[in-house]
N, C-alpha and C positions, 0 to 999 in steps of 0.2 A: 186266413186266405193269404196266399203268397202272391208276390207281384207277378203279373202276367203281361206278356207282350202280344198285342193283337193289332191287326190292320183295321183302322177305323176311319170313317169320314168325320171331319171336324168342321164346325161352323162357328163364326163369331159375328156378333152384331154390336154396333156402337151408335148411340144417339148423337146426331149432329148438333154442335153448339149447345150442349146440355148445361154448361156452367153459367152461372149468373142469373138463373131463373128463380132461385129461392128454394127453400126446403120443401114447401108444400107442392110446388110444381115438380120438383125432382122426384119425390116419392110417388106422386101420381103417374108420372111418365114411366117410371120403372115398372109400376104395376101394369100399366097399359102395354108396355113392350112385352112383358111376360105373357100377358093374356093373348095378344095377337100372335106371338111366336108359337105359343102352345096350340092355338087354333090352326095355324098354318101347318105345323107338324102333323096334327091329327088329319088334316085334309090330304096330307102326303102319305098317310099310312104309317106314321112313326109315333110310337108311344112315348109321350113326354116323360113318364115315370121310368122308362127303360133307358133314357138318356142320362149321361153324366152332365150335370149343369153346374157351371161355375160363374159366380158374380164378378163382373168387371167394373162395378161401380155405376157407370152409366151405360152398361151393356151386359151382354151375356156370352158365354162360350158354351157350346153344346158339342158333346161327343156322342155321335149317333150309335145306336146299338149295333152289335156285330151282325153282319149280313145285310145291312141297310143298302138298298140300291142307290148308288150315288146320284144317278140322274134325277131321282125324286127330290133331291135337295135343291135342284135347279127348277124343275117343274114337276109338280105344281107349287112347291114350297115358296120359292122366291116370288113368284107371281101372285100367290095367295097373300103373302106378307105385304106386297105392294098394294093390293086391292084393299086389304083390311086397314092399312095405315091411311090410305087415301080416303076411305070412308070415315075413319076416325077424325081426320083433320078437317073434313067438311062439316063435322058436327061439333067440334070442340069450341069452347067459349072464347079462346084468345090465343095469341102466338106462344104464350108460355107453355101451353100444353099441346101444341102441334108438334108432331114427331116425324123427323126424317132420319133415316139410318144408313150407315155403311155396312155392307155384309161381306164377309170373306169366307171362302171355301177352300179346303185342302183335304188331303188324305194321306195316311202313312201309318207306319207301325208305332204305336204308342204304348206306354207302360201304364197298366191299371194297378195302382198301388193298393196295399192292404187297407189303407184308410179310405179308399173309395175315390181318391183323386186320380187325375190323369197327368202324365208327364211325358216329355219326349221332344225331339227336334221338330216334328211336325207342328207342334204348338207354337214354337218360336217362329216358324215360317208363317203360320196363321196370323200371329200378332203383327208381323211386318206387312202382310197383305192388308190387314184391317187399317193400318195407319199410312199406307202408301199414298204418296201425293196424287197419282192419277185418279184414285177413288174419291179423294177429298175434292179435287178440282171438278170432277164430273158432277158430283152432287151439288157443289156450290154454284156451278154454272147452269144447272138444270132449272126448268120452270118450277115454281113452288108447288105445283100440283104433282111433281114427280117425287115420291117419297123414299126411293131406294136406289143406291148404287151398289153393284155387285162386282167384286174382284176375286177371280179364282186363279189358282196356280195353273201352270202349264200342264202339270200332271193330271189335275182334276179335269181340265178342258179336254185333254187327250182321251180320257176314259168316259166322257159324257157328251159334251157339246158337239165335238167334231163328227159324231156319228149321226147327228140329226134325229135323235129319238123324238117320239111324239111330244109335241108341245114345246120343243126346243128348236129355235131357228139359229143356226150357226152364223147367218149373216147379221144377226143382231149383236154379235160380240166382235170386239176388235182388240188386237194385241197391243199392249203397251209395255214399256220397259221402265224399271225404276231401281234405284239404289237407296236402301234405308239401313243405316247402321252397317252390319256386316253382310247384308244380303243384297246381291245384285241379281235381278231375275226378270224373266218375261212373265207376263200374266195376261189375263183376258178380262176385259171390262164390259159390263152390260148395265144399262139403266132402263128398266122396264117402262115402256111408254114414251121413250125419248131416245134419240140417237145423237150423241154429241159429236162435234167435229173432231176428227183425229188430231191428237196433240202433235207438236213439232218434234218431240223426242223419238228417236229410233228405238226399236226394241232392244232391250239389254243384250249385250253380247253380239250385237250386229252393227259394229261401227262402219262408217263410210270407208270403204276400201279403195275408192277411186283416187288415183294419184294424178296430180297435175304438175306439169313443169311450170314453175313460176319464174317470170322474168324479174330483173332487179326492181322494176317499178311496181311489182305486185300483180301485174296482169297475167292472166293465164295465156300460155303460148301453146299452140298446136302446130305440129310439123307433119306434113304429109307430102308424099311424092306424087307428082302429076306426070301424065304421059308427055312425051316430047322432051325428055331429059331435063325436067324442071323440078325445083323444090319450092313448095309454097309454105311461107311462114305467116301465121295469123295470130294476133293478140285479141284478148277478149273485148277490148274497147273498139274493135272494128278495123284497126290498122292492118294492112296486108302488104307484105313484101314478097316479090317473086325474084328468085335468082335463077337465071338460065345457065345450065351447065352445058357447054359445047361438047359435042362428040369429038373423037379423035380425028 
Protein backbone atom coordinates (compact mmCIF):
# COMPACT_ATOMS: atom_id res chain seq x y z
CA UNK A 1 0.00 0.00 0.00
CA UNK A 2 1.36 3.38 -1.01
CA UNK A 3 0.87 6.55 0.99
CA UNK A 4 -2.45 8.20 0.14
CA UNK A 5 -3.61 11.75 0.71
CA UNK A 6 -7.27 12.08 1.58
CA UNK A 7 -9.59 14.65 3.10
CA UNK A 8 -10.67 13.34 6.51
CA UNK A 9 -12.37 14.56 9.66
CA UNK A 10 -10.22 14.13 12.76
CA UNK A 11 -11.19 14.05 16.42
CA UNK A 12 -9.14 14.00 19.60
CA UNK A 13 -10.20 13.38 23.20
CA UNK A 14 -8.19 13.96 26.37
CA UNK A 15 -9.13 13.11 29.97
CA UNK A 16 -9.01 16.09 32.30
CA UNK A 17 -6.56 15.87 35.23
CA UNK A 18 -5.74 12.24 34.56
CA UNK A 19 -2.34 12.24 36.24
CA UNK A 20 -1.89 11.39 39.88
CA UNK A 21 -4.77 8.91 40.08
CA UNK A 22 -2.61 5.79 40.14
CA UNK A 23 -2.15 2.93 37.69
CA UNK A 24 -5.38 1.10 38.47
CA UNK A 25 -7.55 4.17 37.90
CA UNK A 26 -5.54 5.13 34.80
CA UNK A 27 -6.10 1.76 33.12
CA UNK A 28 -9.76 1.69 34.10
CA UNK A 29 -10.35 5.22 32.83
CA UNK A 30 -8.68 4.47 29.51
CA UNK A 31 -10.95 1.46 29.06
CA UNK A 32 -14.01 3.51 29.97
CA UNK A 33 -13.09 6.24 27.51
CA UNK A 34 -12.64 3.75 24.67
CA UNK A 35 -15.97 2.13 25.49
CA UNK A 36 -18.01 5.33 25.64
CA UNK A 37 -16.33 6.79 22.54
CA UNK A 38 -16.93 3.58 20.58
CA UNK A 39 -20.60 3.67 21.64
CA UNK A 40 -20.95 7.36 20.73
CA UNK A 41 -19.43 6.69 17.31
CA UNK A 42 -21.83 3.81 16.74
CA UNK A 43 -24.80 6.03 17.62
CA UNK A 44 -23.47 8.47 15.02
CA UNK A 45 -23.32 5.81 12.31
CA UNK A 46 -19.51 5.61 12.33
CA UNK A 47 -17.79 2.22 12.34
CA UNK A 48 -15.16 2.04 15.08
CA UNK A 49 -13.15 -0.54 13.15
CA UNK A 50 -13.11 1.65 10.03
CA UNK A 51 -11.53 4.52 11.98
CA UNK A 52 -7.80 4.98 12.41
CA UNK A 53 -7.31 5.12 16.17
CA UNK A 54 -4.16 6.31 17.90
CA UNK A 55 -3.40 6.20 21.62
CA UNK A 56 -2.57 9.54 23.26
CA UNK A 57 -1.79 8.07 26.68
CA UNK A 58 -4.71 9.59 28.54
CA UNK A 59 -6.74 10.13 25.40
CA UNK A 60 -7.41 9.05 21.83
CA UNK A 61 -7.13 10.46 18.35
CA UNK A 62 -9.58 9.22 15.75
CA UNK A 63 -9.44 9.70 12.00
CA UNK A 64 -12.91 9.14 10.62
CA UNK A 65 -13.50 6.98 7.55
CA UNK A 66 -13.59 8.69 4.16
CA UNK A 67 -17.00 10.15 3.40
CA UNK A 68 -18.03 10.59 7.03
CA UNK A 69 -20.51 13.42 7.38
CA UNK A 70 -18.68 15.95 9.56
CA UNK A 71 -21.85 17.25 11.23
CA UNK A 72 -22.41 13.79 12.73
CA UNK A 73 -19.23 14.24 14.77
CA UNK A 74 -20.91 17.19 16.48
CA UNK A 75 -24.38 15.70 16.75
CA UNK A 76 -25.08 13.11 17.81
CA UNK A 77 -21.50 12.09 18.66
CA UNK A 78 -20.46 14.83 21.10
CA UNK A 79 -23.85 14.94 22.78
CA UNK A 80 -23.92 11.14 23.08
CA UNK A 81 -20.43 11.21 24.56
CA UNK A 82 -21.52 13.81 27.13
CA UNK A 83 -24.59 11.74 28.08
CA UNK A 84 -22.58 8.53 28.42
CA UNK A 85 -19.90 10.16 30.58
CA UNK A 86 -22.51 11.88 32.72
CA UNK A 87 -24.17 8.53 33.32
CA UNK A 88 -20.84 6.86 34.07
CA UNK A 89 -19.86 9.57 36.54
CA UNK A 90 -23.15 9.26 38.39
CA UNK A 91 -22.50 5.56 38.94
CA UNK A 92 -18.75 5.47 39.57
CA UNK A 93 -17.32 4.62 42.96
CA UNK A 94 -15.19 7.71 43.53
CA UNK A 95 -13.43 10.76 42.04
CA UNK A 96 -10.47 8.71 40.75
CA UNK A 97 -12.68 7.09 38.11
CA UNK A 98 -14.87 10.06 37.25
CA UNK A 99 -14.09 11.24 33.76
CA UNK A 100 -14.39 14.63 32.11
CA UNK A 101 -12.82 15.24 28.72
CA UNK A 102 -11.76 17.89 26.25
CA UNK A 103 -12.71 17.16 22.65
CA UNK A 104 -11.19 18.76 19.53
CA UNK A 105 -12.51 18.60 15.96
CA UNK A 106 -10.83 19.52 12.70
CA UNK A 107 -10.69 18.31 9.09
CA UNK A 108 -8.21 18.45 6.24
CA UNK A 109 -6.05 16.50 3.86
CA UNK A 110 -4.00 13.90 5.71
CA UNK A 111 -1.54 11.23 4.65
CA UNK A 112 -2.54 7.61 5.20
CA UNK A 113 0.82 5.85 5.47
CA UNK A 114 1.64 2.28 4.38
CA UNK A 115 1.96 1.34 8.08
CA UNK A 116 -1.63 2.36 8.73
CA UNK A 117 -0.79 5.58 10.56
CA UNK A 118 -2.02 9.08 9.74
CA UNK A 119 0.16 12.17 9.35
CA UNK A 120 -0.22 15.74 8.21
CA UNK A 121 -0.66 19.35 9.27
CA UNK A 122 -4.35 18.87 10.22
CA UNK A 123 -3.18 16.64 13.08
CA UNK A 124 -0.86 19.40 14.32
CA UNK A 125 -3.80 21.80 14.35
CA UNK A 126 -5.92 19.19 16.12
CA UNK A 127 -3.30 18.82 18.86
CA UNK A 128 -3.24 22.59 19.46
CA UNK A 129 -7.04 22.70 19.64
CA UNK A 130 -7.02 19.90 22.21
CA UNK A 131 -4.55 21.76 24.44
CA UNK A 132 -5.88 25.28 23.85
CA UNK A 133 -6.46 27.37 27.01
CA UNK A 134 -10.12 28.25 26.20
CA UNK A 135 -11.10 24.56 26.22
CA UNK A 136 -9.21 23.91 29.45
CA UNK A 137 -10.67 26.96 31.18
CA UNK A 138 -14.21 26.16 30.06
CA UNK A 139 -14.09 22.64 31.46
CA UNK A 140 -12.38 23.74 34.67
CA UNK A 141 -15.02 26.42 35.22
CA UNK A 142 -18.01 24.25 34.36
CA UNK A 143 -20.16 22.51 36.98
CA UNK A 144 -18.87 19.04 37.83
CA UNK A 145 -21.94 17.56 36.14
CA UNK A 146 -20.69 18.89 32.77
CA UNK A 147 -18.30 16.23 31.40
CA UNK A 148 -17.28 17.63 28.00
CA UNK A 149 -15.83 20.77 26.47
CA UNK A 150 -15.58 20.86 22.69
CA UNK A 151 -13.29 23.12 20.66
CA UNK A 152 -13.49 22.99 16.88
CA UNK A 153 -11.56 24.79 14.18
CA UNK A 154 -13.05 27.65 12.20
CA UNK A 155 -13.01 25.40 9.13
CA UNK A 156 -14.99 22.68 10.89
CA UNK A 157 -17.47 25.23 12.24
CA UNK A 158 -18.01 26.77 8.79
CA UNK A 159 -18.86 23.38 7.29
CA UNK A 160 -21.12 22.15 10.11
CA UNK A 161 -22.38 24.35 12.93
CA UNK A 162 -23.11 27.56 11.09
CA UNK A 163 -25.65 25.77 8.86
CA UNK A 164 -27.82 24.83 11.82
CA UNK A 165 -28.19 21.18 10.88
CA UNK A 166 -30.59 19.04 12.89
CA UNK A 167 -29.48 18.71 16.51
CA UNK A 168 -26.93 21.53 16.24
CA UNK A 169 -27.72 24.93 17.74
CA UNK A 170 -25.28 27.61 16.49
CA UNK A 171 -26.22 29.81 19.46
CA UNK A 172 -24.66 27.22 21.80
CA UNK A 173 -21.21 27.90 20.31
CA UNK A 174 -19.09 31.00 20.80
CA UNK A 175 -15.91 32.09 19.12
CA UNK A 176 -12.66 32.25 21.04
CA UNK A 177 -9.13 33.12 20.06
CA UNK A 178 -5.94 31.47 21.23
CA UNK A 179 -2.23 31.24 20.58
CA UNK A 180 -0.43 28.01 21.34
CA UNK A 181 3.10 27.37 20.16
CA UNK A 182 3.18 28.29 16.46
CA UNK A 183 -0.58 28.48 15.99
CA UNK A 184 -2.71 31.61 16.43
CA UNK A 185 -6.29 30.89 15.47
CA UNK A 186 -9.99 31.45 15.95
CA UNK A 187 -11.98 28.45 17.14
CA UNK A 188 -15.47 27.66 18.40
CA UNK A 189 -16.23 26.47 21.91
CA UNK A 190 -19.18 24.40 23.10
CA UNK A 191 -19.87 22.80 26.49
CA UNK A 192 -22.98 20.59 26.17
CA UNK A 193 -25.39 21.31 28.99
CA UNK A 194 -23.75 24.59 30.09
CA UNK A 195 -22.96 27.99 28.60
CA UNK A 196 -19.85 29.64 30.03
CA UNK A 197 -19.48 33.41 30.17
CA UNK A 198 -17.49 34.68 27.17
CA UNK A 199 -13.84 35.17 28.02
CA UNK A 200 -12.16 38.58 27.90
CA UNK A 201 -9.91 37.70 25.00
CA UNK A 202 -10.82 38.92 21.52
CA UNK A 203 -10.86 36.40 18.70
CA UNK A 204 -7.42 35.75 17.26
CA UNK A 205 -6.52 38.05 14.43
CA UNK A 206 -9.17 40.56 15.51
CA UNK A 207 -7.18 43.16 17.47
CA UNK A 208 -8.75 46.33 18.81
CA UNK A 209 -8.39 48.79 15.96
CA UNK A 210 -9.90 51.76 17.78
CA UNK A 211 -7.31 54.50 18.11
CA UNK A 212 -7.53 57.08 20.84
CA UNK A 213 -5.71 60.36 21.17
CA UNK A 214 -3.95 60.23 24.52
CA UNK A 215 -3.20 63.38 26.48
CA UNK A 216 0.13 63.51 28.40
CA UNK A 217 -1.69 62.56 31.63
CA UNK A 218 -2.93 59.33 30.05
CA UNK A 219 -6.56 60.50 29.70
CA UNK A 220 -8.45 59.92 26.49
CA UNK A 221 -9.12 63.14 24.63
CA UNK A 222 -12.02 63.64 22.24
CA UNK A 223 -12.22 66.57 19.88
CA UNK A 224 -15.42 67.57 18.18
CA UNK A 225 -16.68 70.69 16.44
CA UNK A 226 -19.87 72.27 17.62
CA UNK A 227 -22.16 74.68 15.82
CA UNK A 228 -21.60 78.34 16.54
CA UNK A 229 -17.92 78.33 15.57
CA UNK A 230 -16.77 76.44 18.68
CA UNK A 231 -14.47 73.53 19.37
CA UNK A 232 -15.19 71.20 22.30
CA UNK A 233 -12.35 69.37 24.05
CA UNK A 234 -13.23 66.62 26.57
CA UNK A 235 -11.06 64.21 28.53
CA UNK A 236 -12.11 60.84 29.83
CA UNK A 237 -12.11 61.99 33.45
CA UNK A 238 -14.96 64.35 32.71
CA UNK A 239 -13.10 67.67 32.28
CA UNK A 240 -14.35 69.77 29.40
CA UNK A 241 -12.90 72.91 27.82
CA UNK A 242 -14.64 75.01 25.23
CA UNK A 243 -12.75 77.42 23.01
CA UNK A 244 -14.88 79.82 21.07
CA UNK A 245 -13.56 80.83 17.70
CA UNK A 246 -14.75 84.25 16.66
CA UNK A 247 -15.81 84.80 13.12
CA UNK A 248 -14.20 87.41 10.84
